[in-house]
C-alpha positions as CSV (number, residue, x, y, z in Angstrom):
1,M,0.9,-17.8,11.6
2,E,-0.8,-15.0,8.4
3,S,-3.4,-18.5,7.8
4,T,-3.9,-18.3,11.3
5,I,-4.2,-14.8,11.7
6,L,-6.4,-14.4,8.6
7,A,-8.5,-17.5,9.9
8,A,-9.5,-15.8,13.1
9,L,-10.6,-12.4,10.9
10,W,-12.7,-14.3,8.9
11,A,-13.9,-16.3,11.7
12,A,-14.7,-12.6,12.9
13,G,-16.9,-11.3,10.8
14,T,-15.9,-8.1,12.1
15,P,-13.4,-5.8,12.3
16,L,-10.6,-6.9,15.0
17,T,-8.1,-4.9,16.8
18,P,-4.6,-6.9,17.5
19,G,-5.3,-7.8,20.9
20,Q,-8.4,-9.0,19.9
21,V,-7.0,-11.7,17.3
22,Q,-4.7,-12.8,20.2
23,G,-7.5,-13.4,21.8
24,M,-9.0,-15.7,19.4
25,I,-6.2,-17.1,18.4
26,G,-4.8,-18.4,21.6
27,A,-1.6,-17.3,24.0
28,E,0.7,-18.3,21.7
29,L,1.5,-14.9,20.2
30,A,2.3,-12.3,22.1
31,R,0.4,-9.1,20.9
32,T,3.2,-7.2,19.4
33,T,3.7,-10.0,17.3
34,V,0.4,-10.2,15.8
35,T,0.5,-6.5,15.6
36,T,3.6,-7.2,12.9
37,I,1.4,-9.9,11.1
38,L,-1.1,-7.8,11.0
39,S,1.0,-4.8,9.7
40,R,2.7,-7.4,6.9
41,L,-0.4,-8.0,5.7
42,Y,-2.1,-4.9,5.2
43,E,0.8,-4.5,3.5
44,K,0.7,-6.8,1.1
45,G,-3.2,-6.0,0.6
46,A,-4.6,-9.2,2.2
47,V,-6.2,-6.8,5.7
48,D,-7.8,-3.4,5.6
49,R,-7.2,-1.3,8.6
50,T,-9.5,1.5,10.3
51,R,-8.5,3.6,13.7
52,A,-9.9,2.1,16.7
53,G,-8.8,4.1,19.6
54,R,-5.2,4.7,19.1
55,G,-4.0,1.7,16.7
56,F,-5.8,-0.2,14.3
57,A,-8.9,-2.7,13.3
58,Y,-8.0,-5.3,10.8
59,T,-10.8,-6.5,8.2
60,P,-9.5,-9.1,5.5
61,T,-10.0,-7.6,2.0
62,E,-10.5,-11.2,0.6
63,D,-12.2,-14.3,1.1
64,E,-10.1,-17.3,1.3
65,P,-10.4,-18.1,-2.1
66,G,-9.7,-15.0,-2.8
67,L,-6.2,-15.3,-1.1
68,T,-5.7,-18.1,-2.5
69,A,-5.7,-16.8,-6.6
70,R,-4.1,-14.2,-5.6
71,R,-1.2,-15.9,-4.5
72,M,-1.2,-17.9,-6.7
73,H,-1.1,-14.5,-9.2
74,S,2.5,-13.7,-7.1
75,E,3.7,-16.6,-7.8
76,L,3.4,-16.5,-11.6
77,R,4.3,-13.0,-11.7
78,K,7.3,-13.8,-10.5
79,Q,8.1,-16.9,-13.4
80,E,9.7,-15.1,-16.9
81,D,8.4,-18.6,-18.6
82,R,4.7,-18.7,-17.5
83,S,3.7,-20.8,-20.5
84,T,6.3,-24.0,-19.0
85,V,5.2,-22.8,-15.1
86,L,1.2,-22.7,-16.7
87,A,2.1,-26.2,-18.4
88,R,2.9,-27.8,-15.4
89,F,0.5,-26.5,-13.1
90,V,-2.1,-27.8,-15.6
91,S,-0.4,-31.1,-15.6
92,Q,-0.5,-31.5,-12.0
93,L,-4.4,-31.2,-11.7
94,T,-6.7,-33.8,-11.3
95,D,-9.2,-35.1,-13.7
96,E,-11.8,-33.2,-11.6
97,D,-9.8,-30.5,-11.3
98,E,-8.4,-29.8,-14.9
99,R,-12.6,-30.6,-15.8
100,L,-13.5,-27.6,-13.8
101,L,-10.6,-25.8,-15.0
102,R,-11.6,-26.2,-19.1
103,D,-16.0,-25.7,-17.3
104,L,-14.8,-21.9,-16.1
105,L,-12.4,-21.7,-19.7
106,G,-15.0,-22.0,-21.4
107,E,-17.6,-19.8,-19.4
108,E,-14.9,-16.9,-19.8
109,T,-14.5,-17.4,-24.0
110,S,-18.2,-17.7,-24.7
């Protein structure tokens, strides 16, 4: 549900109220549920909010790649043996992704 709501915010490109988000994603979720999810996303730092009448309008704090990177960092921080986690992550990369990662790391260390 979080991904669906974030996708609606990214597509809008402008702050949205919970009611507007609900309208974009369809009536499958109640407005109160959308509000709860947006509040949780706000607590996680995934969205920012500004006053809009008696409630709030929400904006994503990052684009989709940025949010994915944040989630990856969050998962990594949960592990004591980061070396093993990273080694297993790298061992599961496709050849193309491994080349890309090597290129990115080469640029940062140069």
